[in-house]
MIROZA-879062 format. One record per atom (N, C-alpha, C): residue in one letter; x, y, z. Coordinates in steps of 0.1 Angstrom, whole numbers, plus 2048, in hexadecimal, padded with zeros to 3 digits. Example, Ala and Ser with C-alpha at 12.3 -4.5 7.8 and 13.67 -1.06 7.14 Angstrom:
2
A8847C784E A87B7D384E A8847DF84E S8807EA847 S8897F5847 S88180084F 
END
This chain:
245
M8087F4800 M800800800 M80980C800 K8068167F8 K80E8227F7 K80D82A804 N817834805 N81883C811 N80B844813 R805849809 R7F985180A R7ED84980E M7EE83C80D M7E4833812 M7E882B81E K7F1830826 K7F6829831 K7EB82983C L7E981D842 L7DE81B84C L7E3822859 N7D9827860 N7DC82D86D N7DF822877 L7E7825881 L7EA81B88B L7DE815892 R7D481E894 R7C781989B R7C080E892 T7C1810885 T7BB80687C T7C37F987D L7D07FA87E L7D97EE880 L7D67E788D L7D47EE897 L7D17E88A4 L7C37E18A4 V7BA7E789D V7AC7E189C V7AE7D4895 I7B57D488A I7B77C7882 I7BE7BD88B V7C87C1892 V7D07B789B V7C67B18A5 I7BE7BA8AB I7B57B58B6 I7AB7AB8B0 L7A67AE8A4 L79C7A589E L7A279889A I7AE798895 I7B578C890 I7B878389C T7BE7898A7 T7C27818B2 T7B577C8BA S7AA7848BA S79E77F8C0 S7997738B9 L7997738AC L7947678A4 L79E75B8A7 S7AB75E8A8 S7B47538AB S7B274D8B8 V7AE7558C2 V7AB74F8D0 V79D7488D0 I79374D8C9 I7867488C9 I78573A8C2 Y78C73A8B6 Y78B72E8AE Y7997288AE N79C71E8B7 N7A97188B8 N7A970B8B0 N7A970C8A3 N7AA70189A N7B470488F I7B96F9889 I7C36FA87F I7BF703873 I7B370186E I7AE708862 I7AE717865 T7A871B870 T7A6729873 T7B4730875 Q7BD72987C Q7CB72F87E Q7D2730871 T7D1726868 T7D772785B T7D2733853 V7C5734852 V7BE73F84B V7C374C850 L7C374E85D L7C775B863 L7D675E861 I7DE754860 I7EC75685D I7EE75B84F L7E7754846 L7E8758838 L7E2766836 F7D776983C F7D177783B F7DB781841 S7E177E84D S7EA787853 S7F778A84A I7FC780844 I80878283B I80478B82F A7F8788829 A7F479081E A7F179E823 L7EC7A082E L7E97AD833 L7F57B5836 L7FF7AE83D L80C7B4840 L8137B9834 L8147B082A L81B7B481E L8137BF816 G8067BE817 G7FD7C8810 G7FE7D6816 I7FF7D7823 I7FF7E482A I80B7EB826 N8177E5827 N8237EB824 N82D7E281E P82C7E0811 P8347D680A P8437D980C S84A7CF812 S8597D1814 S8607C4815 R86A7C180D R8717B580E R8787B481B H87D7BF820 H8847C082D H87B7BB838 K86F7C0838 K8657BD843 K8627AE842 F8607A8836 F85E79A835 F86979283A K876796837 K88178F83B K88278F84B R87F79A851 R87F79B85F R875792866 I869791860 I85F787865 I864779864 M86A775858 M86F768856 M87A765860 H88276F863 H88D76D86D H88776B87B R87D77287E R87777088B R87176288C L86A75E882 L864750881 L86F745882 K87A74887B K88573E87C K88B73D889 M88C748890 M89274889E M88A7408A8 I87D7418A6 I87473B8B0 I86E72E8AC F87172A8A0 F86B71E89A F86E7118A3 K87A7108A7 K87E7048AF K8767038BC I87470F8C3 I86C7108CF I85E70C8CD I8587118C2 I84A70E8BF I8487008BB L8526FA8B4 L8516EC8B0 L8526E38BC T85A6E78C6 T85B6DF8D2 T84E6DF8DA L8486EB8DB L83C6EC8E2 L8316E48DB M8316E48CE M8276DD8C7 M8286CE8C9 I8346C98C9 I8376BB8CC I8326B78DA F8356BF8E4 F8306BC8F1 F8216BC8F2 Q81B6C68EC Q80C6C68EC Q8066BA8E5 I80C6B68DA I8076AA8D3 I80869D8DB L81469C8E2 L81668F8E8 L80F68E8F6 F80D6998FD F80969890B F7FB69E90D R7F46A4903 R7E76A8904 R7DD69E8FE H7D6697907 H7CE68C903 H7BF68F902 G7B86898F9 G7AA68B8F7 G7A66888E8 G79A6838E6 G7956808D9 G79A6728D5 E79B6708C8 E79F6648C2 E7AE6628C3 T7B36558C7 T7C16528C8 T7C664D8BB Y7D16548B6 Y7D86508AA Y7E46478AC W7EB6498B7 W7F76418BA W7FA6428C9 Q7FF6388CF Q8026388DD Q80E62F8E0 Y8166338E9 Y82262C8EE Y82462F8FD G81F627906 G82062A914 G817636917 I81D64091E I81564C922 I814656916 I81D65390C I81D65C901 I8126588F7 K8096628F4 K7FE65F8EB K7FB66B8E2 I7F86678D6 I7F46728CC I7E56708C9 T7DE67B8CD T7CF67A8CB T7CB6868C2 S7BF6858BE S7B968F8B5 S7B969D8BB L7B669D8C8 L7B66AA8D0 L7C46B08D1 G7CD6A78D5 G7DB6AC8D6 G7E16B18C9 L7DE6AA8BE L7E36AE8B1 L7DD6BB8AD N7D06BD8AE N7CA6C98AA N7CE6D58B3 Y7CF6D28C0 Y7D36DD8C9 Y7E16E18C7 G7EA6D78C6 G7F86DA8C4 G7FB6E28B8 I7F66DE8AC I7F86E58A0 I7F16F38A0 A7E56F48A5 A7DE7008A5 A7E570A8AE S7EA7068BA S7F170F8C3 S7FE7148BD S80570B8B6 S81270F8AF S80F7198A4 L80471789D L801721892 L7FD72E898 R7F772E8A4 R7F473A8AB R8007428AF F80B73B8B3 F8187428B6 F81D7498A9 F81D74189E F821747892 F81975488E L80C753890 L80375E88E L80776A896 I80A7688A3 I80E7738AC I81A77A8A7 I8247728A2 I83077889D I82E780891 I82677B888 I82278287B I81B78F87E I81178E888 I80A79A88C I8137A4892 A81D7A089A A8267A98A0 A82E7B1896 G8307AB88A G8377B287F G82F7BF87B M8227C087E M81B7CC87A M81D7D7884 L8217D3890 L8227DD89B L82F7E18A0 F83A7D989E F8477DB8A3 F84E7E789C D84B7E9890 D8537F3888 D84C801889 I842802891 I83B80F891 I84181889C P843825899 P84A82E8A3 P84282F8B0 Y8498318BB Y8448328C8 Y83983C8C9 Y83C8488C3 Y8338538C5 Y8258518BE D8258488B4 D8188458AD D80F83D8B7 Y8158358BF Y80C82E8C9 Y8068388D3 L80D8428D7 L80884B8E1 L7FC8538DA L7FE8578CD L7F485E8C6 L7E78558C4 A7E98488C1 A7DE83F8BF A7D683D8CC F7DD83B8D7 F7D68398E3 F7CF8468E8 R7D68518E5 R7CF85E8E9 R7C28608E1 A7C285C8D4 A7B685D8CC A7AB8548D1 W7AF8498D8 W7A58408DE W7A28458ED H7A78508F1 H7A58568FE H7AA84D909 F7B5846907 F7BB83E912 F7C284891B P7C3845928 P7CB84D931 P7DA84D92C Y7E185892D Y7EE859928 Y7F884F92F E7F684D93C E7FE843943 E7FD83593D I7F183193A I7EF824934 I7F4823926 S7F382E91E S7F882E911 S80782D911 F80D83491A F81C83491C F82182591F L81A81F929 L81E81292D L81C807922 V81180891A V80F7FF910 V819801904 A81C80D901 A8268108F6 A83480C8FA T83780E907 T84480A90C T8467FA90C V83B7F3910 V83C7E490F V83E7DF901 I8367E58F8 I8377E18EA I8467E48E4 H84C7EF8E8 H8597F28E3 H8647EC8EC F8617E58F6 F86B7DF8FE F8717D38F7 I8687CC8EF I86D7C08E8 I8777C48DD P8757CE8D5 P8807D28CB P88C7D68D2 I88B7DD8DE I8977E18E5 I89F7D58EA F8987CB8EF F89E7BF8F4 F8A57B88E9 T89E7B78DD T8A47B08D2 T8B07B78CD S8B07C48CD S8BC7CC8C8 S8C87C98D2 Q8C57C98DF Q8D07C78E8 Q8D67B98E7 F8CD7AF8E5 F8D17A18E3 F8D97A08D7 K8D57A68CC K8DD7A58C0 K8EB7AB8C1 R8EC7B78C8 R8F97BD8CB R9027B48D2 S8FD7AD8DD S9057A48E5 S9097988DD R9017938D4 R9057878CC R90F78B8C2 E90E7978BC E91879C8B3 E92579E8BA A9257A38C6 A9327A58CE A9397978D0 L93178D8D3 L93777F8D4 L93C77A8C7 Q93677D8BC Q93A7798AF Q9487808AB L94978C8AF L9567938AD L96178D8B5 R95E7878C0 R9687808C8 R96A7718C3 G96476E8B9 G9657608B3 G95C7568BA I95275A8C1 I9497518C7 I93C7508BF E9397458B9 E92D7438B2 E92473A8BA L91873F8BE L90F7388C7 L90972C8C0 R90772D8B3 R9017218AC R90A7158AB K9177188AC K92170C8AB K9247068B8 I91F70C8C3 I9217068D1 I9176FA8D2 P91C6EF8D9 P9136E48DC P9066E88E3 L8FC6E08E1 L8EE6E48E5 L8ED6E78F4 I8F36DF8FC I8F36E190B I8FA6EE90F K9066F0909 K90D6FC90C K906708906 R8FF7068FC R8F87118F5 R8ED7178FE F8E670E905 F8DC71390F F8E271C91A K8EE71791F K8F571E929 K8FA72C924 A8FE72C918 A903738912 A8F8742910 Y8ED73E90B Y8E1747909 Y8DC74C917 S8DC743921 S8D774792E S8E0752934 S8ED750933 S8F775A938 S8F7767930 L8F2766923 L8F277291B L8E477991D L8DA772921 L8CD778922 L8CC78292D F8D177F939 F8CF788944 F8D6796942 P8E279693E P8E87A493B P8E17AC931 V8DC7A5926 V8D47AC91C V8C77B1921 L8C17A992A L8B47AD930 L8B67B9939 V8C17B9940 V8C47C4949 V8C77D1941 R8CE7D0936 R8D17DC92E R8C47E1928 A8BB7D8924 A8AE7DD91E A8A67E4928 I8A57DE934 I89E7E493F I8A47F2943 S8B17F2942 S8B87FF945 S8B480A93C E8B380692F E8AF811925 E8A1816928 V89880D92C V88A811930 V88B81A93D R894817946 R89581F952 R89A82D94F Y8A482E946 Y8A883B942 Y89D84393A R89583C933 R88A84292D R880848937 S87D840941 S87484594C S87A851953 I888851955 I88E85D95B I88D869953 S88E868946 S88D87393D S87F87893D L87586F93E L86787493F L86587C94C E86B877957 E86987F964 E87088D962 L87B88E95B L88189B959 L8798A4951 R87089E949 R8678A6940 R8598A8946 A8588A5953 A84C8A895B A84189E957 F844892956 F83A888952 F82F88795D R822888959 R817887962 R81689396B L81D89E968 L81C8AA971 L80F8B196F Y80A8B1962 Y7FE8B895F Y7F48AE95A P7E78B095C P7DC8A6958 P7DA8A5949 T7DE8AF942 T7DC8AE933 T7E98B092C R7EA8AB920 R7F68AD918 R7F28B290A T7FC8B8904 T7FA8BD8F6 T8038B58ED Y7FE8B48E1 Y8058AC8D7 Y8078B48CA L8138B28C4 L8158B98B7 L80D8B38AC Y80B8A68AC Y80489F8A1 Y7F78998A7 E7EE89589E E7E288E8A2 E7E1881899 S7DB87789F S7D886A898 S7CA86B891 K7CA86F884 K7BD87087D K7BB865874 L7AE860874 L7AB85586B L7A785A85D K7AC853853 K7A8856845 K79B84E842 W795851836 W78984A832 W78C83B831 Y79783782C Y79A82982A Y79C822838 D7A1829842 D7A282484F D794820855 V78B829853 V77D826857 V77781A850 V77A819843 V77580E83B V77B801840 V788801842 V78E7F4847 V7897F0854 Q7887FA85E Q7837F686B Q7757F186B V76C7F8863 V75E7F3862 V75E7E585C A7657E3851 A7657D784A A76B7CC853 G7757CF85A G77B7C5864 G7717C186F G76A7CB874 G7607C887F G7547C0879 V74F7C486D V7447BC867 V7497AE864 G7557AC85F G75A79F85C G75B796869 F76079D873 F761796880 F754791885 V74A799885 V73C795889 V73778A880 V73978B873 V73478186A V73A77486D V74777386F V74E767873 V748761880 L74676988A L740764896 L73375E894 V72A76588C V71D76088A V71C753882 L724753877 L72474786E L72B73B874 C73573D87C C73D732882 C73972F890 
END
């Protein structure tokens, strides 16, 4: 979609809420697959970018092994429905197979949906929440939480690159030692990320955060006609799916 047709952040948030709500309500393989395909098409249609697509694929690749492990455990140890295979206490049933695959697809959906929100500037979130008349404190907290993940990812990437410059490649370390290496790397990165958030809070205090009950903004979050059309169409589609299904 061209820049002049760029969707407002409030429209994106409405779409995300509707998609994730359907994902929670209908926990089956077909629904999760359709939502994933729709989200990918929507993500590429909103702002076509090869770089953005590569970033999403990179995120999926990083978390694929974890999701696959969770899916296997769900399939093997969640019992119910028709039994397909059994060996001792390990059993593959229709309920476990459906729940394991559907839950894994939901994780993939969350990662894809996150691609719509992570690259949006911090100030846009404050404008969007203000337009919805959210209290400024709540808007600040939600926007900070959303932007904490990119901050943490950036810090982790820097630490990993520092190890690579010293000749330490984490992927070449044996699996058992790799867990220890990641755990020892995780806490310093987490502390640095939290430290950045702390300095941000200090800067807000220096700028008299919450000193006055009202705030002024240089820009406003205004909806275009196509934002209204997309939100109405999304709401109508959501209701139709609930009624028919």
